N, C-alpha and C positions, 0 to 999 in steps of 0.2 A: 351196473358198471359205474365206477366213480370217475370216468373220463368225461369232464364237462368243459364246454368252450370258456375261455377266459375273457372276461369283458375287457374292452378296450384294445383288444389285439389288432383289429383291423381299422380302428378309427383314424389313425394317422397314414394309413396306407391307401385310402381310397383316391380315385382320380377318375378321369373320363378320357375316352379316346379324342384326342384333339382333332378338330375339323381341319381340313386342308383344301386349299383352292385347286391343287393339282395332286393326282395320285403318283406321278412319278417324281421320286425324291431327287434332290441335287446330288451330284457325285460327292460333295463334301460330307454329306451325311453318311453315305455308305462306305466311303473309302477310308483309308488310314488317316489319322489326325494330321493337321498341318502344324509345323513347329512355330509358325509366325502368328498364331492366334494370340490375341491379346487377353488380359484379364487374368482370372484364376482358373485352375482346372475344374473341369465339370464332368460328372458321371452320368451322361445322358442315357445310358443303357441299363440303368437301375442297378440293383444288387441282388445277390443271390446267396444262400447258405446251402451246404451240402454234406453229406455223410456225417450227420449229427449222431453222437453217441450220448451216453449219460453225462459226460464230462467234458466234451469238446465238439467243435465243428469248424467247418471251413467257410469263410466268408469271402465273396468274389465280387469284383468291380471292374469297370473299364473306364479309363480316363480318355480325354479327348486330346491329351498331349502328355509329354513326360511329367511324371509326378510321383511323389512318395505316398504309398497307401498307409492310412492309419486307421485302426478300428478301435472304437470305444464301445464296451459293453456294459449293461446296467440292468438291475432288477426292475426298474421302472422306466416309463416313457418320458419321464422328466430328465432322465440321465443324471440324477443326483449321485455324487460319488462314483463316477464311472471308472472302470478299469481300461487302461490303454494298452494297445497292441501295435507295435511298429512292424509294418509289412514291408513287402519288397518295393524296389523302384520299378515303376511301370514305364516301359519304353518300348521301342520299335521292335526289340527283339521277341517279345511276347504279344505284339499287337496292342500294346498299351493296356493289357489285361492281367490280372493277377488275383491271388487268394492268399489269405492269412488265416492261420490255424489259431483259434482261441481256445484255451485250455483251462482246466481246473475249475469247470463250471459246476454249479449245483445240479443234481439230477433231478428230472421231473418238474423242472421250473421253466417259466416263460422268461427267455433271454431277449432284451431289446439290444440292438446294436446300431451304430451309426458309422458310416465310413466317411472319412476326410481325405481329400487329395491335396497334399502340399506341394508347393513349388520346390523342386529340388535345390534351387540356388537360393531359396529364402523360406525356410520352414514355417515362418510365421504367416506366409501368404497361403491360405487354404481356401478351397472352393466350398460351395454350399453342402453342408452334410447330407447324406442320403440315408435314410433310416430303414430298418428291416427288423424283423423278429423271428425267433423260432423257439420251439419247446424242446428241451432236452429230453432224452429217453428216460423213462421212469427207473428208479432204482427199487422201487416196491411193486410187486406183482399186482397188487390190488388197483394200481392206477390204470391198467388197461392201455390199449394201443389202437388207434385208428389211422389207417393210411389208405391212399388211392393209387391206382395204376393205370396206365394207358400208354399209347405210342402213336407214331405216324403224324408228323406235323408238317403242313404246307406241301403235301404230296400231289402228284398228277396235275401240277399247275394251278391248284386251288391255294392261293395265297391269302394275304390279309385284306379282307374285303370291307372298306369303311362303310358301305351301305348296310351291312349286316352287323356293324359294331365290332368288326375284328373277330378275334378268336374267343368268342363268347363262352365257350365251353369252361374256360379257366375261372369264370366268375361262379359258375355253378358248382365247381370243384372247391373253390374258396369257401363257399357257403357251408360246407360240411366241416370246416375247421379241422383238417386232418394234421396229424403229427408230421407226415412227410408224404411227398409224391414220388413214386417209382415210375420213371420213364423207361419204358421197355425197348428202346431203340427207335431208329428213324427219326431222330430229333431234327434232321433237315433231310431235304432231297437235293444232294449235290448234283444228281444227274437229271434234275427236273427244273428246266427254266421256268420263270414266272413271267407271263405275259400280261399286258395291261388289261385285256378283256378276253372273255370267252362266252360263247353263246350256249345257253341252256336248252334242254330239249323243248321248253314251252316258248322259245324264242326270246326270252329275256336275257339280259346281259349281266354277267358276272364281272365285276371290276376288281382288279388288284392294285395294291400298292406295289410299285416296281422299284428296283435298284439296278445299277449297271452290273454288279457282280452277278445277279440272278438272271441276267438276260441270256446266259448261255450255261452250258455244264460246267462244273468247277473242275479245273485242272491245276491251276497255279495256287500257291499257298494263299495269295491275296484273295482268290476267288472262293476258296474253301472258308476263309475267315469271313467273307462277305455273306456267305450263305448262312453262317451262325449268326451274324449280326442282324440279318433280315428279320428273323423271328422277334428280335428284341426291339423292333419298331412297334410292336403291338402292345398298347397300354394294358390291356387285360393280362397278358402274361407277365409284363414287368410288375404289376400289382401283385399277382400270385407268387412270383419268385420272392418279393419282399416279404411275404406273409407265411410262405410254405416251403421248408427245406426240401431238397431233392436227394434221390438216389438215381444216378443216371448210368444207363449202359448204351452200347452202340449195336447197330445191325448193318445192313448193306447199304442203305441210301446215305449214310454219311460219306460214302465213297462212290459206289455205283451199283445199280441194281445186280443182285445175285453174284457179287464178287466172291472170289477165292484167292488165296495167296498163290503167286506164280502166274496168274492168269495174263494173257496178252490180248488186248482188244483187237478185234478183227479189223483189217484195212477198210472194210465196207462201212464201218461206223466213222463217217467223216466228222461227227461232232468232236471227236478227240484227236488232238495232234500227239499228245502223250499216250502212248499205248501201253506202258507198263503198269499193271494194277499195283504192284509193289510200290512204285514211285507215288502213284496217287494216294494209296493207303497211308503212306508215310506223311504226306502232307495233310491228309484229312485228320490223322490221329494227332498231329501237332495242333491243328486248329481246335479239335475237340478238347484237347487238354487245357487250351488257353481259355475256353469259353464255359467251362463247367468246374465247379469245385468238387474234385474227385481225390481222395486221400492217396491213391496209388499212381496217379499221374501228376506231374508238375509241369507248368508251362515252361516251354523251352527246353526241357529235359529230353535226352535222347533214349532214356530207358523208362519203362513203366508198364503198367498193365490195366486193363479194364476189369478183370475178374477180381473178385474181393469178397469178404464177409463184412457186413455192416451189423454191429450187434446193437439191438435197440431193447435193452433191458431184459428182465428174467423171461418174458413171455416170447420174444422173438429174435431170431437171427435171419437176416436176409443174405442169401447166397447168390451174388450177382455173377452170372455166367457171360462168357464171350464165346459165342457160337460162329464166329466169324474169322478171327485172326489165325487160328491154329487148325482150321479144318482142311481136309483134303480137297482135291479138285471135285467139282460137281460132275456127276456121272449118273448113269441109269441106277446105280446103287444095288447091284446084283451080286456083288462080291461076297464071297463066303468067309473071307478074313478081312478085317479092317481095324488095325490097332489105333490108327490116327483118328478116324471118325471125324465128328463135328467139333469136338473138344480139344483134341490133341491128347497124347498120353500124359503129359505133365499136368494139364489142367484137370483131367479125369482123376488122377492120383491126388491132386489137391483138394478136389471136391469130395471125394470119399473120405479123406483124412479129416477134413474140416467138419463134415457132417458127422462123423463118428465122434468127434470131440465136443460137438455142441451140447450144451445143457439147456438151451432154451425149450420152452414148452412147444413152440412152433418153429419150423424150419421152411421158411419160404424159399423155393428155388425160382429165382428171376430168370427165366430164359428168354432170349430174344427171338426164338422161333418155337413153334408148337412141335409136340412129339407125334402125335397120331394123325394129324391132318397132312395130306399130301399137297406139298407146295412145288409145282413143277417149274423148271428152268428151261425155257425154249429159246435161249439166246442163240442167235445164228442158225435157228432152225434145228437144233439138237435137241432130243427129247431127254433131258436130264433131270435130276432131282435136286432141289434147293435146300430142302430142310432135312428131316429125319426119315420120315415114312416114304416109302417108295411104291406103294400101291399093291404090292404082293401080300396077301393075307396070311401067308404061311411063316415058317420060322424065320427069325431075325436074318436080314441080309444088309450089307452095306453099313451105313452109319448107325442102323438099328442094333447092330452087334454091340457097340459101345454103350448104348442106352440100356440094353438088356444086362450088361455088366453092372452098371450102376444101380439099376433096380434090384438085381440079386444081391448086391452089397447091402442096400438099405434093409432088405428083408432078413438077411442072415446075421447083420449087426444089431437087428431089432431097434432101428432107429425111428423114432416116433415122430409124429407131427409134420410130416412132409406134405407141401402143397405147392404145385406148379402154376406160376402166372406168366402169361405171355401176351403178346400183341401180333403184329406183323401181317395178318391175314385180312385186315380192314372190314372185320364184322365181330360180333360178340357171341360167345357160346360158352357151354359148360360141358366138359367131357369127363365120364367116370370110367376109369380103367379097371377091369376086373379079370383076374386070371381064368376064371370059369368060362369067359367068352374068348380067351386068347389062344393063339398058336405057341406063344411063349408063356410058360405059367409059373416060372419060379420067381414071383414077386407078389407083393401085398397090394391090394386095391389102393388106388389113390385118385385124386381129382387134379384136373388141368382146367384152368379158367382163362378165356381169351377175351381181351377188350381192345378197343380202338376202332377206327382211327380218332385222333383229336381234331384235325382239320385237313382232311385228304379225301380222295376218292373212296367210296365204299364199294365192296365186290361181293359176288355171291359166295355162299358157302363152299369150303374146301371138302374134297372128298376124304372120308375116313379110311384108315388102314387098319385091318383087324389083328394085326400082329400082337399088339398088346391089349386087345379086347376093349377098345373105347366104345362107349354108349354116349351119343350126344343127347344130353338131357334137357339143354335148352339151346336155342338158336334164334338170332334175328340177324337177317342179312337181306340185302336187296336181291332181285332176280336179275337186274342189268348190271352191267360192269361200269366202274368209274362214275357212280352217282355222286354228284357234287355235294358239299356240305348244306347247300340250300335244299337238297332233297332229303335231308335227314341221315339217319344211320351213322352218326358219331356218338362214340361211346367211351365211358370210363368205368372202372371197377372200384369197389370199395372193400376193405377188409377191417372188420371191427373185432377186436379180441376183448372178451369181458375179463375184467381183473378178478372178479370174484369166482366164477366158474370155470374160467380159462377157455370157454367155448368160443370158437372163431367163426364168424358169419361173413360170407361173401355175398355182396350185392352187385349185380350188373346193372349199370345205370345208363340212361340216355343223355344226351347233350344238356338237356335242362335239368338233369338230376333225378328224373322219374326212375323209380325202381322197376326193372324188367324181371328180374330173377333173383331169388334168395336161396342160399344153401348154408345151413349150420353144420359145423364139424365138431367132434368132440375131442378134448385133449387127451394125451397119453396113450395114443393108439399107434400101432405100427402101420395099420392100414385100416380104411374104413370107406 
């Protein structure tokens, strides 16, 4: 494979987690910027790039006050002969965050960029530039592709612990020099407050950096914004963002555990004064669009969507699903007809159409929830199903009916090279789905790989549902619930596509990068 790390890519991006005399940050750090700040605009939350293709990418920044966003791109770190891109005015309407699309870039090349924030009243007054880099998607198949995926950040009250060096997993991921990182959802835990300390099973103390917004569940737009800002206090993550572009999707914890459209929070949950999930989801979606560079969402826009295709050269298309926004209500999942399912009818039609059109060798289906793992929803004592599988090993029922329709479509349209990647369940595993083992048989064999969490509580393995014939080929999970990151069980996955053979290799890795499991898949096959 001719995909080699490029020298100098990380040299200007290294840094260290700053020591702090106190773990609790002042309100001025976590809250909206003050208009009375003196000096020049600053970008203290770093930079990000997202949804990078062969000739374009989105660059993100947040200012500490009103500022005009300017991006310069160059083929070299010296920024000789840069191209300049004039971005939006960053103001309170979008929480002083914004993205700029850089276009007409060379394919398969390292792009260096720097973001300048200019005083709106005096464009000559700019802040210190903040630099980043990304590699555009290859135009030649032989160049190959390498990317990582995981999910679930700052969950179950396990936040940024300076005693452990913060979110260290991001340094292990950066060392692999991936083309991009796919975050499979639960980028924040809006429903999970972060306390200053927690006692571990051995009696030792876990300490968190804390902010005012993360002291309670997120309800207001300001609190959702503060939850996204919280993670950007981690220097490891900021370095990673400046080095590796992202493809981001969302799941439930960006809003509330196990949420679905139309849900009304029970009166007994006194943490919430706003009881409408639709209101909370609207606020969360707005903050989500402000804090990530996503081509189908725009900060401040009232319309947009999370599901999309990101094309990464001739070898790879990434189909980003939204298994949250269009789903029906969580239920026991025993209905014999279910057209809405977990994707909604329009998204399912979109996915079938785009899969059929794709000419990429590999078609990664980025799902924010697993297919054959039973994920229960016991909210308010009701025994409902949160994901797809509902535990009955027989013919498809409930949301399984929609997935059966999709798998049948892939088989009958002879769509090659589909691979499912997900997170959500806070352990890592590999499942092979085989019709010979299944109750529903009108599909071709496929693989589903699970990784995560990044920095959250780890949980025991989920039960398998036999409807689609899954066999768990690999598993690593704790036997206890909510094992802290100090206890291990933090995971990410790697996908490496060889440019010469087209072979796709999946590696499931631990927090320090240790390989736990490897599976190679061959190109050009409908099922394997």
